[in-house]
Every structure is written in C-alpha cells, then in structure tokens.
C-alpha positions as CSV (number, residue, x, y, z in Angstrom):
1,X,18.9,7.0,39.2
2,X,21.7,4.2,39.5
3,X,23.0,2.1,37.3
4,X,20.3,-1.2,37.8
5,X,17.2,1.0,37.7
6,X,19.0,2.7,34.5
7,X,19.2,-0.9,33.2
8,X,16.2,-1.7,33.7
9,X,14.7,1.6,32.4
10,X,16.4,0.5,29.1
11,X,15.2,-3.3,29.0
12,X,11.9,-1.6,29.2
13,X,12.1,1.3,26.3
14,X,13.5,-1.8,24.5
15,X,11.0,-4.3,25.2
16,X,8.5,-1.7,24.3
17,X,10.2,-0.8,21.2
18,X,9.9,-4.6,20.0
19,X,6.2,-4.4,20.8
20,X,5.6,-1.9,18.6
21,X,7.5,-3.1,15.8
22,X,5.7,-6.6,15.9
23,X,2.4,-4.5,16.6
24,X,3.5,-2.3,12.9
25,X,4.3,-5.6,10.9
26,X,0.9,-7.1,11.7
27,X,-1.1,-4.0,10.8
28,X,1.2,-3.8,7.9
29,X,0.2,-7.0,6.8
30,X,-3.5,-6.2,7.3
31,X,-2.7,-3.4,4.6
32,X,-0.8,-5.4,1.8
33,X,-3.1,-8.9,2.3
34,X,-6.2,-5.7,2.0
35,X,-5.1,-4.1,-1.1
36,X,-3.4,-6.6,-2.2
37,X,-7.0,-8.2,-2.9
38,X,-8.6,-4.9,-4.1
39,X,-5.1,-5.1,-6.9
40,X,-5.7,-8.7,-7.5
41,X,-9.9,-8.5,-7.6
42,X,-9.8,-5.2,-9.5
43,X,-7.4,-5.6,-12.8
44,X,-8.6,-9.5,-13.3
45,X,-12.2,-7.8,-13.4
46,X,-10.7,-5.1,-15.4
47,X,-9.4,-7.7,-17.7
48,X,-12.2,-10.4,-18.3
49,X,-15.3,-8.0,-17.5
50,X,-17.4,-5.4,-19.5
51,X,-15.5,-2.0,-19.9
52,X,-18.6,-0.1,-18.6
53,X,-18.5,-2.2,-15.5
54,X,-14.8,-1.1,-14.6
55,X,-15.7,2.2,-13.1
56,X,-18.1,0.8,-10.7
57,X,-16.5,-2.2,-10.0
58,X,-12.9,-0.1,-8.7
59,X,-14.9,2.4,-7.0
60,X,-16.9,-0.4,-4.6
61,X,-13.4,-2.3,-4.3
62,X,-11.9,1.5,-3.6
63,X,-13.9,2.3,-1.2
64,X,-13.5,-1.1,0.7
65,X,-10.6,-0.9,0.6
66,X,-9.8,2.9,2.2
67,X,-13.1,1.5,5.1
68,X,-10.6,-1.7,5.9
69,X,-8.0,0.4,5.8
70,X,-9.0,3.0,8.0
71,X,-10.4,0.5,10.4
72,X,-6.5,-1.0,10.5
73,X,-4.9,3.0,11.0
74,X,-7.3,3.5,13.9
75,X,-6.8,0.3,15.3
76,X,-3.0,0.8,14.7
77,X,-3.4,4.0,16.7
78,X,-4.2,2.9,19.6
79,X,-1.6,0.6,19.9
80,X,1.0,2.4,18.9
81,X,1.3,6.3,18.6
82,X,2.6,7.7,15.6
83,X,2.9,11.2,16.3
84,X,5.4,12.4,14.1
85,X,4.5,10.4,10.4
86,X,0.6,9.2,10.6
87,X,-1.4,12.3,10.3
88,X,0.8,13.7,8.0
89,X,0.9,10.2,5.7
90,X,-2.7,10.6,6.1
91,X,-3.0,13.8,5.1
92,X,-0.7,13.3,2.1
93,X,-2.7,10.3,0.7
94,X,-5.4,12.3,0.8
95,X,-4.1,15.2,-0.8
96,X,-2.8,12.9,-3.5
97,X,-4.9,10.9,-4.7
98,X,-7.4,14.0,-4.9
99,X,-5.0,15.3,-7.2
100,X,-4.3,12.1,-9.1
101,X,-7.8,12.3,-9.6
102,X,-8.1,15.3,-11.4
103,X,-4.8,14.6,-13.2
104,X,-6.3,11.4,-14.7
105,X,-9.1,13.7,-15.5
106,X,-7.3,16.1,-17.1
107,X,-5.3,13.2,-18.9
108,X,-8.3,11.5,-20.4
109,X,-6.8,8.2,-21.0
110,X,-8.0,6.3,-23.8
111,X,-8.5,2.8,-22.4
112,X,-8.7,1.5,-18.8
113,X,-5.1,-0.1,-19.1
114,X,-3.7,4.2,-19.8
115,X,-5.8,4.9,-16.7
116,X,-4.5,1.7,-14.7
117,X,-0.7,2.6,-16.2
118,X,-1.1,6.1,-15.3
119,X,-2.4,4.9,-11.8
120,X,0.3,2.5,-10.8
121,X,3.2,5.4,-11.7
122,X,1.3,8.0,-9.4
123,X,1.5,5.1,-6.7
124,X,5.1,4.1,-7.3
125,X,5.6,8.3,-7.1
126,X,3.9,8.5,-3.8
127,X,5.5,5.3,-1.9
128,X,9.2,6.9,-3.3
129,X,8.6,10.1,-1.6
130,X,7.3,8.8,1.7
131,X,10.8,6.4,1.4
132,X,12.4,9.7,0.9
133,X,10.7,11.7,3.7
134,X,10.6,8.3,6.3
135,X,14.1,8.2,5.1
136,X,13.0,4.2,4.2
137,X,15.0,2.8,0.9
138,X,13.0,0.2,0.3
139,X,9.9,1.9,-0.4
140,X,12.0,3.4,-2.8
141,X,13.5,0.6,-3.9
142,X,9.5,-0.9,-3.8
143,X,7.8,2.3,-6.0
144,X,10.5,2.6,-8.8
145,X,10.5,-1.5,-9.4
146,X,7.0,-1.6,-9.3
147,X,6.2,1.1,-11.8
148,X,8.8,0.3,-13.5
149,X,7.6,-3.7,-13.9
150,X,3.8,-2.0,-14.4
151,X,5.2,0.9,-17.5
152,X,7.0,-2.8,-19.0
153,X,3.9,-5.1,-19.3
154,X,2.3,-1.8,-20.7
155,X,4.4,-1.6,-23.6
156,X,5.1,-5.3,-24.4
157,X,2.2,-7.0,-23.4
158,X,-0.8,-4.7,-23.5
159,X,-3.5,-7.3,-23.9
160,X,-2.6,-8.7,-21.0
161,X,-1.7,-5.9,-18.7
162,X,-4.6,-6.6,-16.2
163,X,-4.1,-10.3,-15.9
164,X,-0.4,-9.7,-15.2
165,X,-0.3,-6.7,-13.3
166,X,-3.6,-8.1,-11.2
167,X,-1.6,-12.0,-10.7
168,X,1.9,-10.7,-10.2
169,X,1.4,-7.2,-8.0
170,X,-2.1,-8.3,-6.3
171,X,-0.1,-11.8,-5.1
172,X,2.4,-10.1,-4.4
173,X,1.2,-7.9,-1.6
174,X,-1.1,-10.7,-0.6
175,X,2.0,-13.3,-0.2
176,X,3.5,-10.4,1.9
177,X,1.0,-9.9,4.1
178,X,0.6,-13.3,5.2
179,X,4.1,-13.6,5.7
180,X,3.7,-10.5,8.1
181,X,0.7,-12.4,9.8
182,X,2.2,-15.5,10.4
183,X,5.6,-13.9,11.8
184,X,3.7,-12.2,14.0
185,X,2.1,-15.0,14.7
186,X,5.5,-16.8,15.7
187,X,6.8,-14.0,17.7
C-alpha cells in the first residue's frame, strides 16, 4: 500500500468515525427525550396525583420508556456496532435494576419521596459506575451532581420534591435531547 492509498483509507476511517458520532448523538438525544418525558410526567404525577395511583403510573411510564429505549437501542445497534460496551451495558442495567427493586423492597421506604430519592441515588450510582468503566468523566460528574441535587431537594424542600425534580430533572433531559437532535440535523 502506497502513501496515497493509506491516506485514502485513513480518510475513510475518519468519515466512518464521524458518521458514528452523529448517529450516536441522535440516538442519545432520543433516549434523553424519552426518559426526560418519563421523568417529567412521573414526578409531576407523583406530586399531584393520589398516592395509590403512583405505582401504576410509574410502571406504565417505565414500561413505555423501556420499550421505546429498546427500539432506539436496536436501531442504534443496526447503525453502529458497540461490540465491547453495548451488550455489557444492557446486561449491567438489567441486573442493576433488578437489585434496585430488591433493595427498595428490603428498605420499605415510607413515602413516595423516600422511594424516589433512593431510586435516583441508585441511578446516579449506575451513571457514575458507567463513567468509570467507560472512562467518561462527564458521566461521573452528572451522576454525582444529579444525586446530590435530588438529595438536597429531598432534605430541604420535601413537599415540593416531585415538582422540582420533575421540572428540573425531566426538563433538563428533554432540553439535552432536543439539543442533540437539532445538532444532528445541522450536521
């Protein structure tokens, strides 16, 4: 292979990597949008609906979110091959959330706010662990900040917990998802 062929091959590799980043941002945008809406609707429902509705509302929202996430993940898997991390992250989250359900059942929180702050701390932990494993400092930072803010709201403003966490957390995820999706359209 001469230098021109090597240079052409290098350009092809760079183009493929750039295309993967664009696809990845778009799919990540959809995931942020899906879970931002789940978060927003779920926490606003928790804030304002009768307590006996909450388990059913969250089960429905999480089921819809998981189904839509699976569809996005399958689509992403067809466009970009994450052979090293994709299956491992899917298995990690499946096992982790199974343990979270067990831990919540064992802890038996007394209010929906206690349940929510525990669940948020579990999710924050998972994001931090993924940041460590994938060597993405932003994940570690987001997991720590998100958990810290949720705990602060729980301790300082428990009566407005659902409203604040729903609007701030869900709204932030929706905004991030829309930003990623609009960024993809420009590329």
